[in-house]
C-alpha positions as CSV (number, residue, x, y, z in Angstrom):
1,M,-24.1,2.8,-6.8
2,T,-24.6,0.8,-3.6
3,T,-21.5,-0.6,-2.1
4,P,-21.9,-4.4,-1.6
5,H,-19.3,-5.1,1.1
6,D,-20.5,-5.3,4.7
7,A,-17.9,-2.7,5.7
8,A,-19.4,-0.2,3.3
9,T,-22.9,0.7,4.2
10,G,-23.1,4.0,2.4
11,T,-24.0,4.8,-1.2
12,Y,-22.2,7.1,-3.6
13,A,-24.3,8.9,-6.2
14,P,-24.3,12.4,-7.7
15,L,-27.3,14.5,-6.6
16,D,-29.8,15.8,-9.1
17,D,-27.6,18.9,-9.5
18,G,-24.6,16.8,-10.4
19,R,-22.6,17.3,-7.1
20,P,-21.1,14.1,-5.8
21,A,-22.4,12.8,-2.5
22,V,-22.2,9.9,-0.1
23,R,-25.2,8.9,1.9
24,F,-25.8,6.7,5.0
25,T,-29.0,5.6,6.7
26,R,-29.5,4.2,10.1
27,T,-32.7,3.4,12.1
28,Y,-32.7,4.2,15.8
29,D,-35.3,2.9,18.4
30,H,-35.9,6.4,19.8
31,P,-38.4,9.2,19.0
32,I,-37.3,11.8,16.5
33,E,-36.7,14.4,19.2
34,H,-34.1,12.1,20.9
35,V,-32.2,11.4,17.6
36,W,-32.3,15.2,16.9
37,R,-30.0,15.7,19.9
38,Y,-27.5,13.3,18.2
39,V,-27.0,15.9,15.5
40,T,-27.5,19.2,17.4
41,D,-26.3,18.8,21.0
42,P,-22.5,19.3,21.3
43,G,-22.4,16.8,24.1
44,E,-24.0,14.1,22.0
45,L,-21.9,15.0,18.9
46,A,-18.8,14.5,21.0
47,H,-19.6,10.8,21.1
48,W,-19.4,10.4,17.3
49,F,-18.6,13.5,15.2
50,P,-15.0,13.8,14.2
51,S,-14.6,17.4,15.6
52,K,-15.9,19.1,18.7
53,V,-18.6,21.5,17.6
54,E,-20.2,24.8,18.8
55,I,-23.3,25.6,16.8
56,D,-25.6,28.6,16.6
57,L,-28.7,26.5,15.5
58,R,-30.4,28.9,13.1
59,P,-30.1,29.6,9.4
60,D,-26.8,31.3,8.7
61,G,-25.7,30.6,12.3
62,A,-22.0,29.9,12.8
63,I,-20.5,26.5,13.5
64,R,-17.1,26.1,15.0
65,F,-15.2,22.8,14.4
66,Y,-12.2,22.2,16.7
67,S,-10.1,19.5,18.4
68,D,-9.9,17.2,15.4
69,P,-6.3,15.9,15.1
70,N,-6.7,15.5,11.3
71,T,-8.3,18.9,10.5
72,P,-7.4,22.4,11.5
73,E,-9.9,24.5,13.5
74,S,-12.5,26.0,11.1
75,T,-15.9,27.5,10.9
76,G,-19.0,26.7,8.8
77,R,-22.5,28.1,8.4
78,V,-25.9,26.6,9.0
79,I,-27.7,26.3,5.7
80,A,-31.1,25.1,6.9
81,V,-32.8,24.0,10.1
82,D,-36.2,22.4,10.3
83,A,-36.2,21.0,13.9
84,P,-36.4,18.1,14.5
85,R,-36.3,16.9,10.9
86,H,-33.5,18.6,9.0
87,L,-30.1,20.2,9.6
88,S,-27.6,21.2,6.9
89,F,-24.4,23.1,7.2
90,S,-21.2,23.8,5.4
91,W,-17.9,22.2,6.6
92,G,-14.9,23.1,4.6
93,G,-16.0,22.9,1.0
94,D,-18.5,20.1,1.8
95,E,-22.1,20.3,2.9
96,L,-23.5,17.9,5.5
97,R,-27.2,17.2,5.6
98,F,-29.0,15.3,8.4
99,D,-32.5,14.2,7.7
100,L,-34.7,12.5,10.3
101,E,-37.9,10.8,9.7
102,A,-40.3,9.5,12.4
103,L,-41.2,5.9,11.6
104,G,-43.8,5.4,14.3
105,E,-43.5,3.3,17.5
106,G,-40.7,5.5,18.7
107,R,-38.3,4.8,15.9
108,T,-36.5,7.3,13.7
109,R,-34.7,7.0,10.3
110,F,-31.4,9.0,10.4
111,T,-29.9,9.9,7.0
112,L,-26.5,11.6,6.7
113,T,-25.6,13.0,3.3
114,N,-22.1,14.4,2.7
115,V,-22.3,16.6,-0.4
116,L,-18.7,16.6,-1.6
117,E,-16.6,19.4,-2.9
118,A,-14.7,16.9,-5.0
119,A,-15.6,13.4,-6.2
120,D,-12.1,12.0,-5.3
121,T,-12.9,12.5,-1.6
122,A,-15.8,10.0,-1.8
123,A,-14.1,6.8,-0.6
124,R,-12.0,8.6,2.0
125,N,-15.0,10.5,3.5
126,A,-17.3,7.5,3.3
127,A,-14.8,5.4,5.3
128,G,-14.5,8.2,7.8
129,W,-18.3,8.4,8.2
130,E,-18.5,4.7,8.7
131,V,-16.1,5.0,11.7
132,C,-18.1,7.9,13.1
133,L,-21.4,6.2,12.6
134,D,-20.0,3.0,14.2
135,A,-19.3,5.2,17.2
136,L,-22.8,6.7,17.1
137,D,-24.4,3.3,16.9
138,A,-22.3,2.1,19.9
139,A,-23.1,5.2,21.9
140,D,-26.8,4.7,21.1
141,R,-26.5,1.2,22.5
142,G,-24.8,2.6,25.7
143,R,-21.4,1.1,24.7
144,P,-19.3,4.0,23.4
145,L,-16.3,3.1,21.3
146,T,-13.0,4.7,22.2
147,G,-14.0,7.6,20.0
148,P,-14.2,8.4,16.3
149,D,-10.9,8.4,14.5
150,T,-11.2,9.3,10.9
151,G,-7.5,9.0,10.1
152,A,-5.8,5.8,8.9
153,S,-6.9,3.4,11.7
154,D,-7.5,-0.3,11.1
155,R,-11.3,0.3,11.2
156,W,-11.0,3.1,8.8
157,K,-8.8,1.1,6.4
158,T,-11.3,-1.8,6.3
159,H,-14.1,0.6,5.3
160,Y,-11.9,2.4,2.8
161,E,-10.8,-0.8,1.1
162,A,-14.5,-1.8,0.8
163,Y,-15.3,1.5,-0.9
164,L,-12.3,1.2,-3.2
165,A,-13.4,-2.4,-4.1
166,A,-16.9,-1.0,-4.9
167,G,-15.4,1.5,-7.3
168,V,-16.2,4.6,-5.3
169,P,-14.1,7.6,-6.5
170,S,-10.8,8.0,-4.6
171,G,-7.5,9.7,-4.8
172,A,-7.8,12.5,-2.2
173,R,-5.2,12.9,0.5
174,V,-5.7,10.6,3.5
175,P,-4.5,12.0,6.9
176,G,-2.2,9.5,8.5
177,M,-1.4,7.7,5.2
178,D,-0.3,10.5,2.8
179,E,1.8,12.6,5.2
180,A,4.8,14.1,3.4
């Protein structure tokens, strides 16, 4: 299903294998090699990804995620790399897939797919990716936001409410809102 609200640019749909996923697409006015750095260079990721990242960019390479106030330090594994077109890796129980497509004239289609461990995380994660991608879009334009915050910020809440209104599965714990 496509979410109709302006604050919800992603889609929620199960993959062919039945796993739930949220997907986002953006187009950047840069060659594919430039956009590839957005998803592989720790300095570029720092502008928009919710955690700091150290990555061994090869199949089965380790990824370290740290300095995220909402998530403890953890590690993942690179699942696949096809530079500069595809990167996928595990993060917690989820899988993140980045697919880049050269569109010609120095433009690139960027697609982020978050394959979810549990469907009830869809609205929460989608709202978080909206905030992160807002930060990426701003950094791409040379006007970085104050930094991605995937907790219960006002920006996040606006996106979350849009996904709830669209009927995207919810119910998972939300850092900053569901603290005991």
